[in-house]
Steps between C-alpha positions, in 0.01 A plus 500: 500500500251231601282283278201733517710804416648318204160420359322826591767752403572376151302501179424157362674411175200489270470209260123509450526661158760242400343178628335428165763683296663188359172346388310799367778716355759256368575705190492842663747745650448802719412811306720804551277710721423539870212253508516122487353501149666251272542502125566202279853474371572483130472127438770284346489195280428189703780313334752709690356402837465125508771376735588602856828663597651443843402840635136453414498156657572678828189715459293194403623291792437779749151549365426129538640502856285802592187334361572172679540693824132592470383178335711183545300336219580773247594351162743730315445592138744409228810726513484594131142626539601697807800664336322574174239699693757698695716631215776487760704245310526721194610801704760299691639325191487806275603800712587834349877531457463844658310381807633454852448194717321497834587318820348548844559396860224489762616462861266311733520612868457244776190667641306428180571125520592375847281485810623736769647223717741394222634843420813641650454752777416832339749773585399863467677829445316827547177304519555334161582132447821425314628158596472177696681321781719244318513264797125443503507448126760222539299329772195477275687420180342160426145622555567809295638296211170310464338822387745520212383180335231674295744772399745231391230365270488844337875482454469161331238648267744764380535807724833483688550596864716808548560422872396833653266521803287186554488444124568698185337440164780583254317476168718423201525772236215517250459686173136589557363676811179297490701179553626627836156633597342160429758324717434733793126454456552123522710535818213692657261230380716234667481688828874571510448876505273611785230726355453671838851647480556768238860613544728218389850633419534491122800541271468535122798445270509621140760331281664706226542837674764642731512732801874566489571862591510679167286700261299187422508327840322781680194439283438174688428715804241690295323171428521389863356822643235533229364156589518579872293813438206296364453324840412181309767297679627717784382756754632758744571241768703280267726768355582646843552161667885523506465779756315270738684169471839388619591307186408782263231311306528572125793736560725206586624464141532737207460875491174672590300182446660421163752219476712456189552135415785423262622152414772382736500794742430273796360161591155657529507667161427380150678184396607400147213249472232750604229541238455865594636646180779439253670818626527341849396812684196607691359729767315397816238734645469439875255754647189301411246275667221268388182687592249360252497279195363780282771737628769244425364446150498872425848536645645210297345613173621855560849386599524279191397757240672799663807285563504414130502870410776560756704213356472657153610836639804350668600287203462791259758688705734200495470372142577652163273280288175645370183332623176681419297323770765575760504865401123527535505331840790716618311815403200377697721451806657846463156659495377291792806580715457872438127499579553283806765734643268797454221332699738417786651846516159671480375303803815587695692171476858480375576419135453121467822448305706606803618233743282580799666489838380248755701510821341273760762616754351849487124445496426868564683623190294616200468253213317492166366159608328671793364767266360238264359306797305809610363539148392134483346514846300813425412400147358160596299640791369826350376468139460877467858587596782615268678179601212291364518695174874427483441124542227508237721690254791261557277200434359662189847586370618143555192348336525727198872427466473123531221505240734671252771243569257210470376624163855512365588152625185345355527642150657187362268264688165621373324276253447680168143598422338291230 
């Protein structure tokens, strides 16, 4: 793929609606519907939001760096004023004990950063790129490393490098989806994420749930496939990529795009000092890509609230203690899982709680991933098709479900009416 093809055949990651987001909507969140309407959060007493926590300093520092990129003379506001407007500090310092945590990884391909002469020689298989000539990469190592200096600044500001592809933003776990969304927005503002490229490999990890094969583990696959079906952060090309690449893309680890991450399983998995969750377990969803900032925001909010309901469902099966909130959330998940399965089966795609087969060695074999890819392809290109109706109904089901979960979690946070 040449430079022109890269720019012409992809949809630009839109940030226009978000450029003034931090200034004009500091105390607002996205409302739970399909539009970009926003509704003010229930406000909290200012006394609870006076000092910065480390996680929010990352957001602040990124925001300052993004502004200085546009205006070197930019004079940052006081951090307390910034954080008080955001309501992020309160959410990070006072999370629901039932909530999950969110972590993401965004892989940055060479072609979005390096000029063509500094990239390794592109190697193709069946007309599709999948790798580079390592020898050429070694010869240009010093010149290539200069392009990492700006990325290293991002690492110093608080988002670690995960060491995949040219660079990997491995965001630390957060307790509020908006925290992650703000960090990604700042990376785009700093020019570290090329807006002309709209298919960055994306992994999302939810701490507090499990995908171990069992009655409860299979429900993580329901969540994974439900979010895939919205097309917010994936498409037909992404979920069928393992059939076209030598390394297997997202199929390299885990089962059917879902990777269980338990503390101590391997050097790559959750470590005792991870702030993912006190239970030291989590699930990584690997079939995703960064397509737009609005899509990422919807995906993260949906993953957080649905993941919280799933966590309650799993813990209810495991624990004997009685927790009214957990029971309510678990019932919400049970209803969602049932309704989700019906939508998949009605459109002709396998039950989402099954572990879908993905055999890259036999690309001609049938697969539920191929079936879902056809639905996404048709649904996003033909708004009058049954596939488009399926996508719409999946989005609506997810939005309605996450609204129920959000209402339960916020009961204790609402300021009493005077």
